[in-house]
C-alpha positions as CSV (number, residue, x, y, z in Angstrom):
1,M,214.9,38.9,-124.0
2,L,211.2,38.0,-123.8
3,F,210.0,41.6,-123.5
4,D,212.6,43.6,-125.5
5,I,210.6,44.8,-128.6
6,N,213.9,45.4,-130.4
7,I,215.3,41.9,-130.0
8,T,214.3,40.7,-133.5
9,E,215.7,43.9,-135.0
10,Q,219.0,43.5,-133.2
11,F,219.3,39.8,-134.1
12,P,217.3,39.2,-137.3
13,S,219.3,36.1,-138.2
14,M,217.9,34.4,-135.1
15,N,214.4,34.3,-136.5
16,L,213.1,34.6,-132.9
17,E,209.4,33.6,-132.4
18,L,207.4,33.8,-129.2
19,S,204.3,31.6,-129.2
20,L,201.7,31.9,-126.5
21,Y,198.9,29.3,-126.0
22,T,195.5,30.6,-125.2
23,K,192.9,28.2,-126.7
24,Q,193.9,25.3,-124.4
25,F,192.8,27.1,-121.2
26,E,189.3,27.4,-120.1
27,D,189.8,28.3,-116.4
28,E,190.2,32.0,-115.4
29,K,193.4,31.4,-113.5
30,N,195.5,30.1,-116.4
31,M,193.9,32.4,-118.9
32,K,195.0,35.3,-116.7
33,K,198.6,34.0,-116.7
34,V,198.7,33.8,-120.5
35,Q,197.0,37.2,-120.9
36,N,199.6,38.7,-118.5
37,L,202.4,37.4,-120.7
38,I,200.7,38.9,-123.8
39,E,200.2,42.3,-122.2
40,A,203.7,42.3,-120.8
41,G,205.1,41.5,-124.2
42,L,203.1,44.3,-125.9
43,H,203.6,46.9,-123.1
44,P,206.8,46.1,-121.2
45,E,207.0,49.6,-119.8
46,R,203.9,48.9,-117.7
47,Y,205.5,45.9,-115.9
48,E,208.4,45.1,-113.6
49,F,210.4,41.9,-114.2
50,S,212.7,39.9,-112.0
51,T,214.4,36.6,-112.5
52,S,216.3,34.1,-110.3
53,Q,218.0,30.9,-111.1
54,L,216.3,27.6,-110.0
55,G,218.0,24.3,-109.1
56,K,221.3,26.0,-108.0
57,G,222.7,25.3,-111.4
58,N,222.7,21.5,-110.9
59,T,219.9,20.7,-113.3
60,T,220.3,19.3,-116.8
61,N,218.6,22.4,-118.3
62,T,218.9,26.0,-117.1
63,L,215.8,27.1,-115.2
64,F,214.8,30.6,-114.1
65,L,211.9,31.9,-112.1
66,L,210.4,34.9,-113.8
67,N,208.2,37.2,-111.8
68,I,206.0,39.8,-113.5
69,T,204.4,42.7,-111.6
70,N,201.9,45.2,-113.0
71,T,203.1,48.6,-111.9
72,K,199.5,49.8,-111.7
73,F,198.9,47.3,-108.9
74,P,202.2,47.3,-107.0
75,N,200.5,45.7,-103.9
76,E,199.4,42.6,-105.9
77,L,201.6,39.5,-105.8
78,P,203.7,39.0,-109.0
79,I,202.7,36.3,-111.4
80,S,205.4,33.7,-111.6
81,Y,206.6,31.5,-114.4
82,V,209.4,29.1,-115.0
83,L,211.6,29.7,-118.0
84,K,213.3,26.5,-119.1
85,S,216.2,26.9,-121.4
86,Y,216.8,23.5,-123.1
87,K,220.4,22.3,-123.1
88,D,220.2,21.0,-126.6
89,Y,219.5,23.2,-129.6
90,T,217.2,20.8,-131.3
91,V,213.5,19.9,-131.6
92,N,212.1,19.1,-128.2
93,I,209.1,16.9,-127.4
94,E,208.3,18.5,-124.0
95,P,206.2,21.4,-125.2
96,S,203.9,19.2,-127.2
97,T,203.6,16.7,-124.4
98,L,202.7,19.3,-121.8
99,F,200.3,20.8,-124.3
100,N,198.6,17.4,-124.6
101,L,198.3,17.1,-120.8
102,V,196.6,20.5,-120.7
103,K,194.2,19.3,-123.4
104,N,193.3,16.3,-121.2
105,K,193.0,18.6,-118.1
106,F,195.6,16.7,-116.2
107,P,196.2,18.6,-113.0
108,N,199.5,17.1,-111.9
109,A,202.0,18.6,-114.4
110,P,203.0,22.2,-115.0
111,K,200.9,24.0,-117.6
112,I,202.8,25.3,-120.6
113,Y,201.9,28.9,-121.5
114,G,204.2,29.3,-124.5
115,S,207.6,28.8,-126.0
116,I,210.4,30.8,-127.6
117,K,211.6,29.3,-130.9
118,V,215.0,30.1,-132.5
119,N,215.1,29.1,-136.1
120,D,211.9,27.1,-135.6
121,K,213.4,25.1,-132.7
122,E,211.9,25.4,-129.2
123,T,214.7,26.9,-127.2
124,I,212.9,28.2,-124.1
125,G,209.7,26.9,-122.6
126,I,207.4,29.2,-120.6
127,I,206.0,26.9,-117.9
128,E,203.8,27.1,-114.8
129,S,205.6,27.5,-111.5
130,V,204.0,24.8,-109.4
131,P,204.0,24.9,-105.6
132,N,206.4,22.3,-104.1
133,I,208.4,21.5,-101.1
134,E,211.0,19.3,-102.6
135,N,211.3,16.3,-104.9
136,F,209.8,12.8,-104.3
137,G,213.2,11.2,-103.7
138,D,214.1,13.5,-100.9
139,I,211.4,11.9,-98.7
140,F,212.9,8.4,-99.2
141,W,216.6,9.5,-98.9
142,N,216.1,11.6,-95.7
143,E,214.0,9.1,-93.9
144,L,216.1,6.1,-94.8
145,N,219.4,7.8,-93.8
146,I,217.9,8.9,-90.4
147,L,216.8,5.2,-89.9
148,I,220.2,3.8,-90.7
149,N,222.2,6.3,-88.6
150,D,219.8,6.1,-85.6
151,V,219.4,2.3,-85.5
152,F,223.1,1.4,-86.2
153,K,224.8,3.9,-84.0
154,D,227.4,1.5,-82.7
155,I,229.0,-0.7,-85.4
156,D,230.4,-3.1,-82.8
157,L,227.0,-4.1,-81.4
158,D,225.1,-7.3,-82.3
159,Y,222.1,-6.4,-84.4
160,S,221.0,-9.9,-85.3
161,Y,217.7,-9.4,-83.6
162,I,216.8,-6.9,-86.3
163,N,216.8,-9.8,-88.9
164,E,213.5,-11.0,-87.6
165,R,210.9,-9.9,-90.1
166,S,208.6,-8.4,-87.6
167,N,211.4,-6.3,-86.1
168,V,212.5,-5.0,-89.5
169,S,208.9,-4.0,-90.5
170,K,208.4,-2.3,-87.1
171,I,211.6,-0.2,-87.6
172,I,210.7,0.7,-91.2
173,K,207.2,1.7,-90.2
174,E,208.6,3.9,-87.3
175,Y,211.2,5.7,-89.4
176,C,209.7,5.7,-92.9
177,G,206.1,6.5,-92.4
178,E,206.0,9.3,-95.0
179,S,207.8,7.1,-97.5
180,I,205.2,4.4,-97.1
181,K,202.4,6.9,-97.3
182,V,203.5,8.5,-100.6
183,S,204.4,5.1,-102.1
184,S,200.9,4.0,-101.5
185,E,199.5,7.1,-103.2
186,I,201.8,7.7,-106.2
187,G,200.6,4.7,-108.2
188,D,197.2,6.3,-108.9
189,Y,198.9,9.5,-110.0
190,I,201.1,7.6,-112.4
191,K,198.0,5.7,-113.7
192,N,196.2,9.0,-114.4
193,L,199.4,10.5,-116.0
194,H,199.5,7.6,-118.5
195,K,195.8,8.0,-119.3
196,S,196.3,11.7,-119.9
197,L,199.2,11.3,-122.2
198,I,196.9,9.6,-124.8
199,L,195.1,11.6,-127.5
200,P,193.0,8.9,-129.3
201,D,192.3,11.1,-132.3
202,Q,196.0,11.7,-133.0
203,N,197.9,8.8,-134.3
204,E,201.3,9.8,-132.8
205,F,199.7,10.1,-129.3
206,S,197.2,7.2,-129.4
207,L,197.3,3.8,-127.7
208,E,198.4,0.8,-129.8
209,S,198.6,-2.9,-129.5
210,V,201.6,-4.6,-131.1
211,D,202.6,-8.3,-131.5
212,S,204.4,-9.2,-128.3
213,S,206.8,-11.8,-129.9
214,I,208.1,-9.3,-132.5
215,Y,208.3,-6.4,-130.0
216,L,210.2,-8.4,-127.4
217,K,212.5,-10.0,-130.0
218,N,213.4,-6.5,-131.2
219,Y,213.9,-5.3,-127.7
220,T,216.0,-8.3,-126.8
221,N,218.3,-7.6,-129.7
222,K,218.6,-4.0,-128.6
223,L,219.6,-5.0,-125.0
224,N,222.0,-7.6,-126.3
225,S,223.6,-4.9,-128.5
226,M,224.0,-2.6,-125.5
227,I,225.6,-5.4,-123.5
228,S,228.0,-6.2,-126.4
229,K,229.0,-2.6,-126.7
230,L,229.6,-2.4,-122.9
231,Q,231.7,-5.5,-123.0
232,G,233.8,-4.0,-125.8
233,Q,234.3,-0.7,-123.9
234,M,235.4,-2.6,-120.8
235,T,238.0,-4.8,-122.6
236,Q,239.6,-1.7,-124.2
237,Q,240.5,-0.6,-120.6
238,P,243.5,-1.9,-118.6
239,E,243.0,-5.4,-117.3
240,S,243.6,-4.1,-113.8
241,A,240.6,-1.8,-114.0
242,F,238.0,-2.5,-111.4
243,F,235.2,-3.2,-113.9
244,N,237.2,-5.8,-115.6
245,L,237.1,-8.1,-112.7
246,P,235.7,-11.5,-113.8
247,K,232.8,-11.5,-111.4
248,I,231.6,-8.2,-112.9
249,S,232.1,-9.3,-116.5
250,S,230.2,-12.5,-115.8
251,I,227.1,-10.5,-114.7
252,L,226.7,-9.1,-118.2
253,I,226.8,-12.7,-119.6
254,D,224.2,-13.8,-117.0
255,I,222.0,-10.8,-117.9
256,K,221.8,-11.9,-121.5
257,A,220.5,-15.3,-120.4
258,T,218.0,-13.7,-118.1
259,I,216.6,-11.5,-120.9
260,E,216.2,-14.5,-123.2
261,R,214.4,-16.4,-120.5
262,F,212.0,-13.6,-119.9
263,R,211.3,-13.3,-123.6
264,S,210.4,-17.0,-123.8
265,E,208.1,-16.7,-120.7
266,Y,206.0,-13.8,-121.9
267,E,202.6,-15.3,-122.8
268,K,200.3,-12.5,-123.8
269,P,199.9,-12.2,-127.6
270,K,199.8,-8.4,-127.6
271,I,201.6,-5.5,-125.8
272,E,200.0,-2.1,-125.4
273,I,202.3,0.9,-126.2
274,Q,201.6,4.6,-125.8
275,P,203.3,7.9,-125.1
276,V,205.0,7.7,-121.6
277,H,207.2,10.0,-119.6
278,Q,210.3,7.8,-120.4
279,D,212.6,9.2,-117.6
280,L,210.4,9.0,-114.5
281,H,213.0,8.9,-111.7
282,L,212.3,10.3,-108.3
283,E,213.6,13.8,-109.0
284,Q,211.1,14.1,-111.8
285,I,208.2,14.2,-109.2
286,L,207.7,17.2,-107.1
287,Y,205.4,17.2,-104.1
288,D,203.5,19.7,-102.1
289,K,201.9,19.1,-98.7
290,I,199.0,20.9,-97.1
291,E,198.2,19.7,-93.6
292,N,198.5,15.9,-94.1
293,Q,197.5,15.8,-97.8
294,Y,200.1,15.3,-100.5
295,N,199.9,16.6,-104.1
296,F,202.4,15.5,-106.8
297,Y,203.6,17.1,-110.0
298,F,205.4,15.3,-112.8
299,I,208.0,17.4,-114.5
300,D,210.7,17.2,-117.3
301,F,208.8,15.5,-120.3
302,E,211.9,15.6,-122.6
303,G,212.0,11.9,-123.0
304,D,214.8,9.4,-122.2
305,P,218.1,11.3,-122.3
306,M,219.8,8.2,-123.7
307,L,217.6,8.1,-126.8
308,S,217.7,9.9,-130.1
309,L,214.9,12.4,-131.0
310,D,213.3,9.8,-133.3
311,E,213.4,7.2,-130.5
312,K,211.9,9.7,-128.0
313,K,208.9,10.1,-130.4
314,E,208.2,6.3,-130.2
315,K,205.6,4.7,-127.9
316,F,206.4,2.4,-125.1
317,P,204.7,0.1,-122.6
318,V,203.8,2.0,-119.4
319,E,206.1,-0.4,-117.6
320,K,209.1,1.7,-118.8
321,D,208.2,4.5,-116.4
322,L,207.8,2.1,-113.5
323,A,211.2,0.6,-114.2
324,S,212.8,4.1,-114.0
325,L,211.1,4.7,-110.7
326,L,212.3,1.3,-109.2
327,R,215.9,1.9,-110.4
328,A,215.9,5.1,-108.5
329,L,214.9,3.2,-105.3
330,S,217.9,0.9,-105.9
331,Y,220.2,3.9,-106.3
332,I,219.0,5.3,-102.9
333,K,219.5,1.9,-101.3
334,F,223.0,1.4,-102.4
335,N,224.1,5.0,-102.0
336,T,222.8,5.0,-98.5
337,L,225.0,1.9,-97.8
338,L,228.0,3.6,-99.4
339,K,227.5,6.7,-97.3
340,F,227.4,4.6,-94.1
341,I,230.5,2.8,-95.2
342,E,232.3,6.0,-95.9
343,N,231.3,7.7,-92.6
344,R,231.4,4.7,-90.2
345,I,233.3,1.8,-91.6
346,I,236.4,3.1,-93.4
347,R,239.4,3.3,-91.2
348,K,241.0,6.7,-91.3
349,D,244.5,5.3,-90.9
350,K,244.3,3.2,-94.0
351,Y,243.5,4.0,-97.7
352,E,240.1,2.4,-98.2
353,V,237.5,3.1,-100.8
354,P,233.7,2.7,-100.0
355,E,233.0,1.1,-103.4
356,E,235.6,-1.6,-102.8
357,I,234.2,-2.5,-99.4
358,L,230.7,-2.7,-101.0
359,Y,232.2,-4.9,-103.8
360,N,233.7,-7.2,-101.2
361,L,230.4,-7.5,-99.3
362,F,228.8,-9.0,-102.4
363,F,231.6,-10.7,-104.3
364,R,234.5,-11.6,-102.1
365,R,233.5,-13.7,-99.2
366,G,237.1,-14.3,-98.1
367,V,237.7,-10.5,-97.6
368,R,234.3,-9.5,-96.5
369,P,234.2,-6.8,-93.9
370,K,234.7,-8.4,-90.5
371,N,232.0,-6.2,-89.0
372,K,228.6,-8.0,-89.4
373,V,226.7,-4.7,-89.2
374,L,226.8,-4.3,-93.0
375,D,224.9,-7.5,-93.5
376,D,222.3,-6.4,-91.0
377,I,222.0,-3.0,-92.7
378,L,221.6,-4.6,-96.1
379,N,218.8,-6.8,-94.7
380,V,217.0,-3.6,-93.6
381,L,217.6,-1.9,-96.9
382,N,216.3,-4.8,-98.9
383,T,213.2,-5.0,-96.8
384,W,212.7,-1.3,-97.2
385,E,213.0,-1.5,-100.9
386,S,210.6,-4.5,-101.3
387,K,208.0,-2.8,-99.0
388,L,208.0,0.4,-101.1
389,I,207.9,-1.4,-104.4
390,G,204.9,-3.4,-103.2
391,K,203.2,-0.2,-102.2
392,I,203.9,1.6,-105.5
393,L,202.8,-1.3,-107.7
394,K,199.8,-2.4,-105.6
395,N,197.1,-0.7,-107.6
396,L,198.8,-1.0,-111.0
397,N,198.2,-3.8,-113.4
398,M,201.8,-4.1,-114.6
399,S,203.7,-6.9,-116.2
400,N,206.7,-7.9,-114.1
401,I,208.5,-9.2,-117.2
402,L,208.1,-5.9,-119.0
403,I,209.2,-3.9,-115.9
404,T,212.3,-6.1,-115.7
405,Y,213.1,-5.6,-119.4
406,F,213.1,-1.8,-118.9
407,Y,214.8,-2.1,-115.5
408,I,217.6,-3.9,-117.2
409,Q,217.8,-1.4,-120.0
410,R,217.9,1.5,-117.4
411,A,220.7,-0.2,-115.4
412,L,222.7,-0.8,-118.7
413,H,222.3,2.9,-119.5
414,E,223.5,3.8,-116.0
415,L,226.4,1.5,-116.4
416,T,227.4,3.1,-119.7
417,Y,227.2,6.5,-118.1
418,E,229.2,5.6,-115.0
419,L,231.8,3.8,-117.1
420,L,232.4,6.9,-119.2
421,Y,232.2,9.6,-116.5
422,R,232.5,8.0,-113.0
423,P,234.1,4.6,-113.3
424,N,234.4,4.2,-109.5
425,K,230.6,4.4,-109.3
426,I,229.7,1.5,-111.6
427,I,229.2,-0.7,-108.6
428,V,225.6,0.6,-108.1
429,P,224.2,-0.4,-111.5
430,V,226.3,-3.6,-111.4
431,L,224.6,-4.6,-108.1
432,G,221.2,-3.7,-109.6
433,L,221.9,-6.2,-112.5
434,K,223.3,-8.8,-110.1
435,E,220.0,-8.7,-108.1
436,I,218.0,-9.2,-111.2
437,V,220.1,-12.3,-112.1
438,E,219.8,-13.7,-108.6
439,K,216.0,-13.1,-108.2
440,N,215.3,-14.7,-111.5
């Protein structure tokens, strides 16, 4: 479609428009990539094209790797691009965000070389193919699961010695060295990302200071509205439904009180807001590694998927991005525990559900699993999570209250999603909210 010169004649009603960006690039490498696209568009007969799908079809948008080879130089490596077909036919904020990052010469996000508009809506982005091994979350998931499966091989043994803090730290350091290393480094990359998302001379991308009391009051109302909506959705389901258990329902009540207390405890008169990523979970960070040096790339700047387009165009405290990252750690923690329960605890001769065993571990002391190994594993997982959070936040001047606000919002969004599409999985965001209540 990109290089068929008859496309607009065949489909005139589509009003197809290919825009390529050249003025933003000063370096020879990226200028060459844009020029290559222009020449291939003007003279497609001189080039060979190949495409392959990325993400194995499990990504929110459809992604293709496009390789373009100049037939005059068949021995040269093809120039590669990512074609990103956005799932929603609507105005998208990603192209302009990536364009701003290029203006600020931010090296840790894919460059955008152009876009295809259909009826004046960006439908396909033409984006740099960045070198990467896998996503950031894979490091945490792989190391943590190896740790749990190696250390807790026999579920009938006594692992109480592990509960000593020095022993837990030693085990985590031994098995999760890469996780600790990248957690120590990612904070500076996030800080630079937030700086590079600001364009001081453009009002919609500038840094602002707003009255904290008004901002937090409005956000408190927004969170309370989300909670009320969730409570309404739950009560419309059968009383026997898992999520209608009183101890789960009470968490939403407790969260309202927690939010109000945080609002009253915030002391600074102003809150700074700016453009942020909005959806910075662990799969939105790719990494490459050369020898022992990591490099990270932030991807998918489409905004928070739970927000409307107008809301996505708003500015937020940078703490919103950190909250997304920390919620992803919580998901890894509890899903690691669920996987262990499924593989090692569930009795094959009985009908048992991992989520119910996890619920019992936290909420039903009378029917808690007899095997103490889950308590020991949970202690390791909590220490692992705390250690990585400390590393990530170490060099960032963040407000814990604001992080918690957006952490709660993220967990409520997750709970809404799970309630609609995967009701048996609501235990993970519920436990995230429960931990917030208990910690505060």
